[in-house]
C-alpha positions in Angstrom: 123.3 89.3 146.4 121.0 87.4 144.0 119.4 89.5 141.2 116.0 88.8 139.8 115.6 89.0 136.0 114.3 92.2 134.5 110.7 92.4 133.1 109.1 94.4 130.3 106.5 96.9 131.5 103.7 95.9 129.1 101.4 98.6 130.4 103.7 101.4 129.2 104.3 100.0 125.7 101.6 101.8 123.8 102.3 105.2 125.5 106.0 105.6 124.5 108.5 105.3 121.7 110.6 103.2 124.0 110.3 99.9 125.8 110.4 100.2 129.5 112.3 97.4 131.2 112.1 97.2 135.0 114.8 95.7 137.1 113.4 94.5 140.4 114.9 95.7 143.7 117.3 93.3 145.3 118.3 92.2 148.8 120.1 94.8 150.9 119.8 97.5 148.2 121.5 100.7 149.4 121.6 104.4 148.4 124.7 104.9 146.3 124.6 101.5 144.6 125.2 101.8 140.8 123.0 99.7 138.6 124.1 99.2 135.0 121.6 97.7 132.6 122.8 96.3 129.3 120.9 95.0 126.3 123.2 92.8 124.2 122.2 91.6 120.8 123.6 88.5 119.1 125.4 90.7 116.5 127.4 92.4 119.4 125.4 95.6 119.3 124.6 96.9 122.8 122.7 99.6 124.6 123.8 100.5 128.1 122.0 102.5 130.8 123.2 103.3 134.3 121.5 104.8 137.4 122.5 105.5 141.0 120.1 104.1 143.5 118.3 106.9 145.3 115.1 105.1 146.5 116.0 101.7 147.9 113.3 99.0 147.5 111.8 100.5 144.3 112.1 98.8 140.9 114.5 100.6 138.5 113.1 101.5 135.1 115.3 101.6 132.0 114.0 102.8 128.6 115.4 101.3 125.4 114.3 103.1 122.2 112.0 101.0 120.0 113.8 102.2 116.9 117.0 100.8 118.2 115.3 97.5 119.1 113.6 97.2 115.7 117.0 97.8 114.0 119.1 95.5 116.2 116.8 92.8 117.5 114.8 91.6 114.5 114.3 88.2 116.0 112.4 90.0 118.9 114.7 88.5 121.6 117.3 90.3 123.6 119.9 89.3 126.1 120.1 91.5 129.2 122.8 92.0 131.8 122.4 93.8 135.1 125.4 94.7 137.1 125.1 96.1 140.6 128.2 97.8 142.1 128.3 98.8 145.7 130.2 101.8 146.9 132.7 99.3 148.5 133.5 98.0 145.0 131.7 94.6 145.5 129.4 93.7 142.6 126.9 91.2 141.4 125.8 90.3 137.8 122.6 88.8 136.5 121.9 87.8 132.9 118.7 86.8 131.2 116.8 86.7 127.9 113.6 88.6 127.2 111.1 88.1 124.4 109.9 91.4 122.8 106.7 92.3 121.0 107.5 95.6 119.3 
């Protein structure tokens, strides 16, 4: 299952103390899939967030605290990893880099 890269929800930036990052839905998404979103910084620091799919077809929103991003991503660029695990145990991984404006 191909995974599209996550995107930053710019509309929510000024309303929150966190950066909302949306992971688009993917082909054949199913209730019970587990989606793990990781932010990985070049120093090795990471922030992990996991959700269980309850509404197939909808983007999944993950919130990463801006304080954590300011402290750990001073170059305003983060690497992301999205892992989708099916109830059967099959999984897919997608990685990308996002530019931040904090």
